[in-house]
PLY file of the C-alpha trace (Angstrom):
ply
format ascii 1.0
element vertex 197
property float x
property float y
property float z
element edge 196
property int vertex1
property int vertex2
end_header
0.00 0.00 0.00
1.16 3.51 -0.53
1.60 6.62 1.56
0.64 10.17 0.67
3.58 10.60 -1.70
3.27 7.20 -3.35
5.94 5.54 -1.23
5.22 2.45 0.82
4.48 3.30 4.45
7.01 1.83 6.85
5.20 0.73 9.98
8.30 0.86 12.13
9.14 2.30 15.54
9.60 5.80 14.11
6.15 5.70 12.51
4.38 4.71 15.74
6.49 6.99 17.95
5.44 9.90 15.75
1.78 8.94 16.21
2.08 8.80 20.00
4.12 12.01 20.13
1.42 13.86 18.19
-1.38 12.31 20.25
-0.82 10.34 23.46
-3.93 8.24 22.67
-4.05 8.14 18.85
-6.88 5.59 18.63
-8.93 7.09 21.48
-8.57 3.93 23.58
-9.40 5.76 26.80
-12.84 6.98 25.72
-13.91 4.60 22.97
-16.88 2.41 23.90
-15.93 0.12 21.02
-12.44 -0.42 22.45
-13.76 -1.03 25.96
-16.25 -3.64 24.73
-13.58 -5.29 22.60
-11.15 -5.44 25.54
-13.77 -7.10 27.72
-14.55 -9.59 24.96
-10.84 -10.31 24.55
-10.35 -11.18 28.20
-13.62 -13.12 28.32
-12.51 -15.22 25.35
-9.71 -16.65 27.47
-12.25 -18.29 29.76
-11.42 -19.37 33.31
-7.86 -20.51 32.63
-5.10 -18.77 34.54
-1.86 -18.51 32.60
1.69 -18.72 33.98
3.58 -16.68 31.39
1.90 -14.45 28.86
3.08 -12.26 26.01
0.96 -9.34 24.79
1.98 -8.07 21.36
0.89 -4.50 20.66
0.10 -3.36 24.19
-0.07 0.34 23.24
-0.74 2.51 26.31
-1.52 -0.47 28.54
-5.30 -0.47 28.96
-5.83 -4.07 27.90
-2.62 -4.98 29.72
-4.21 -4.07 33.05
-7.18 -6.35 32.36
-5.02 -9.16 31.03
-2.71 -9.06 34.04
-5.51 -10.44 36.22
-5.32 -13.71 34.29
-1.53 -14.06 33.93
1.01 -14.67 36.69
3.86 -13.07 34.70
3.08 -10.93 31.66
5.42 -9.34 29.13
3.73 -6.43 27.34
5.45 -5.54 24.09
5.03 -2.58 21.77
7.28 -1.28 19.00
6.73 2.30 20.17
8.89 3.47 23.08
6.48 6.36 23.60
3.56 3.97 24.00
5.54 1.77 26.40
6.40 4.75 28.61
2.72 5.65 28.83
1.84 2.02 29.61
4.43 1.89 32.39
3.06 5.04 34.01
-0.49 3.70 33.78
0.45 0.35 35.35
3.12 1.09 37.94
1.25 -1.03 40.49
1.42 -4.21 38.38
4.61 -5.88 39.59
3.94 -9.02 37.50
4.11 -7.06 34.22
7.32 -6.35 32.29
7.11 -3.72 29.56
9.35 -3.96 26.53
9.74 -1.47 23.68
10.58 -3.62 20.68
9.10 -5.44 17.71
7.93 -9.03 18.07
10.39 -10.33 15.49
13.40 -8.57 17.05
12.70 -8.65 20.78
14.81 -10.74 23.15
12.21 -13.00 24.72
12.55 -15.91 27.14
10.25 -18.83 26.25
8.25 -20.80 26.97
4.96 -18.88 27.11
1.54 -20.42 27.57
-0.33 -17.39 26.17
0.48 -15.08 23.27
-1.97 -12.32 22.37
-1.76 -10.38 19.11
-3.94 -7.33 19.60
-4.67 -5.61 16.27
-1.09 -5.76 14.98
-0.71 -8.56 12.44
-2.03 -6.54 9.50
0.87 -4.10 9.88
3.25 -6.87 8.78
4.31 -7.68 5.24
3.63 -11.24 4.04
7.26 -12.19 4.74
7.10 -10.69 8.23
3.81 -12.48 8.85
5.42 -15.83 8.00
8.27 -14.98 10.36
5.75 -14.11 13.11
4.13 -17.54 12.75
7.55 -19.21 12.94
8.51 -17.18 16.02
5.24 -18.08 17.72
6.06 -21.75 17.18
9.43 -21.16 18.87
7.95 -19.35 21.87
4.69 -21.13 22.70
4.68 -24.34 24.72
2.50 -27.37 24.09
-0.97 -26.65 25.45
-0.36 -22.92 25.13
-2.91 -20.60 23.58
-2.79 -17.89 20.92
-5.47 -15.22 20.75
-5.59 -12.99 17.67
-7.71 -9.84 17.47
-7.85 -8.14 14.08
-9.67 -5.00 12.97
-11.71 -5.56 9.80
-11.88 -2.01 8.49
-10.13 -0.68 5.42
-6.78 0.98 5.95
-3.41 1.41 4.28
-1.85 -1.58 6.02
0.08 -4.16 3.98
-2.65 -6.75 4.73
-6.33 -6.71 5.62
-7.42 -8.09 8.97
-8.67 -11.27 7.31
-5.55 -11.72 5.17
-3.28 -11.25 8.18
-5.20 -13.56 10.50
-5.75 -16.32 7.97
-2.14 -16.16 6.77
-0.79 -16.24 10.31
-2.92 -19.25 11.26
-1.92 -21.06 8.08
1.72 -20.43 8.99
1.25 -22.05 12.39
0.44 -25.34 10.70
-1.45 -28.40 11.93
-0.13 -28.31 15.50
-2.85 -25.80 16.43
-6.54 -26.40 17.02
-9.12 -23.61 16.89
-10.97 -23.39 20.20
-12.88 -20.17 19.63
-13.84 -17.69 16.97
-15.87 -14.48 17.11
-16.65 -12.25 14.16
-18.17 -8.84 14.68
-18.80 -6.03 12.21
-15.53 -4.28 13.07
-13.22 -7.03 14.31
-12.61 -10.75 14.44
-11.13 -12.80 17.24
-9.49 -16.21 16.73
-8.47 -18.43 19.64
-6.15 -21.40 19.12
-4.43 -23.97 21.29
-1.21 -25.78 20.53
-1.67 -29.55 20.77
0 1
1 2
2 3
3 4
4 5
5 6
6 7
7 8
8 9
9 10
10 11
11 12
12 13
13 14
14 15
15 16
16 17
17 18
18 19
19 20
20 21
21 22
22 23
23 24
24 25
25 26
26 27
27 28
28 29
29 30
30 31
31 32
32 33
33 34
34 35
35 36
36 37
37 38
38 39
39 40
40 41
41 42
42 43
43 44
44 45
45 46
46 47
47 48
48 49
49 50
50 51
51 52
52 53
53 54
54 55
55 56
56 57
57 58
58 59
59 60
60 61
61 62
62 63
63 64
64 65
65 66
66 67
67 68
68 69
69 70
70 71
71 72
72 73
73 74
74 75
75 76
76 77
77 78
78 79
79 80
80 81
81 82
82 83
83 84
84 85
85 86
86 87
87 88
88 89
89 90
90 91
91 92
92 93
93 94
94 95
95 96
96 97
97 98
98 99
99 100
100 101
101 102
102 103
103 104
104 105
105 106
106 107
107 108
108 109
109 110
110 111
111 112
112 113
113 114
114 115
115 116
116 117
117 118
118 119
119 120
120 121
121 122
122 123
123 124
124 125
125 126
126 127
127 128
128 129
129 130
130 131
131 132
132 133
133 134
134 135
135 136
136 137
137 138
138 139
139 140
140 141
141 142
142 143
143 144
144 145
145 146
146 147
147 148
148 149
149 150
150 151
151 152
152 153
153 154
154 155
155 156
156 157
157 158
158 159
159 160
160 161
161 162
162 163
163 164
164 165
165 166
166 167
167 168
168 169
169 170
170 171
171 172
172 173
173 174
174 175
175 176
176 177
177 178
178 179
179 180
180 181
181 182
182 183
183 184
184 185
185 186
186 187
187 188
188 189
189 190
190 191
191 192
192 193
193 194
194 195
195 196
């Protein structure tokens, strides 16, 4: 997809830092009823299970992180934007079980195994090659019996992939070791829940 001047948009740390510098809450997470309902649905999708080690990809300013932390004994919240991570840290200083990390999923130094990995509206920012690499990295990080929850926005944007393309491609990349245990499709987003056999 192309930017304003016809060049491909690079969805890198500089891009997202610029968004958060211009507006501390660029997607109106704090006041959006849609976001609040989606966050509640995301946590509810995980059911009654309590996880030992979780990884949240795309934590932004840490609103969903706070809700997710109630279900995870040790949670690493990751975002490519250092500005977003600083805001998330300030918002969640009381959560001693959460580690915040400013880095991309494909580059970050992570310590597996995890029994939960959540991709919260981020996969469609990846190119097809990066998406394949994200599937491969998930296979490296997630233990047997671990769960992956993918939330993807279904609107039209200038991302490399649509929400459906990103989600379906990522799941295909995971291969047959994963079983779907839940799926929700709303007008504006879809949620796919898988468990590694």
